[in-house]
N, C-alpha and C positions, 0 to 999 in steps of 0.2 A: 504494500500500500504506500508506504512512505519512500521506499527505496527506488521505485519506478524502474525496475530491472526489465530487460528485454523480453524475458519469458512471459511477462504479463500481457504482451500483445499477441501471443500465440493463440490460435483458434482453440486448441485443446485446453489451454488455461481458462479461457472465457467459457467454454462449454462445461468444464468441470465446476466452475463457479456457479453457473446457472443450475447445474445438476444438484449441487449442495443446497442452494437456496430453495429449489423446488422440493427437495426431500424434507427440508424443515417445514415448508408450507403444508405439504400433504399430510405429514404426520401429526399436525395440529388437530386433525379431525378423528384421529384414532381414539378408541376408548381409553379412559383414565387407567384402566387395569393394565394397559400396555405401556404406560408412561416410563417404566423403569426396565422394560424388556425390549420389545420390538421397536418402539420409537427410538430408544437410545442406540440400539444396534444399527438401525438404518441411518441415523444421524452420524454416528461414529464412522460408518463405512463411507458416507458421502463426504465427510470432512477428510477422511483418509485419501480418497481419490484426489481431491484438490491439493492436499499437502504433499502427497507423494509425487505428483506431477511437478510441483514447485521444487521439491528437493531434488528430483531427478534432473531437472533443468540446470541445477547448480553444480552438478557433478562433471568432472572433466573427462573421465573415461567413458567410452561407448558402452562397455559392459555394465558399469555402475548405473548409468542413465537407464539402460534397458531394464535392469532389475527393478528400479523404482517404477518405471512405466508398467511393468508386468504386475507389480503389487497393486498399483492403481487400477489396472484392468480387472484384477481379481476382485477388488472391492466393488467395481461396477456390477460384476456378475452377482456378488453377494446382495447388493441392493435389489437387483432384478428378481432374485429368488425370494427375498423377504417380501417384496411388493406382491408377488404372486400369491403368497400365503395370505397376506392382508386382503387381497381381492377375494380369495376363496372364503375367508371368514366374514366377508361383506363389511369390512371396515371402510372400504372405498368402492367406488364404481369405476368401470372402464372410462366413462366420460370424465371423471375427476382425474384420471391417470393419463389423459392424452398428452399433456405437456411434459409430464415426467417421462413418459415412454419415449418421446422424441429426444429428450435430454440423454436418456440412458443409451439409446441407439447411437446418437451422434458422438457422445463421448467414447463409447466403445470402439467405434470405427476410427476415430482420430487416434486413440491410443494404439490400436492395432497397426495403424500406419506408422506411427513412431517406432513401435517395437520392430516392425519389419525393416525399416530403413535406418536403424541404429546399429 
């Protein structure tokens, strides 16, 4: 935020930021009983995506960068799986998940591209 580093202009950085924000928004409607379980897990995974991309961009070696991007992509998959369970439990509807679904797919694709080309 204050450092204004070059990675903040990358599409994957912007996409992961939107993914994190949307995860926080969507989990607000989950039942209170999920506040300390599913909600926290989804939010931690979403923040992990964004922060691992950030940390990966700061690494000098390709193998180190790739490892952080792989961890971030794993967290995207984790979010997708948790949201699937939330949908099955009717905590949310597909209509509510439209924007989040686009964020998940976009971030996954961008990370996959970074992993392939690093």
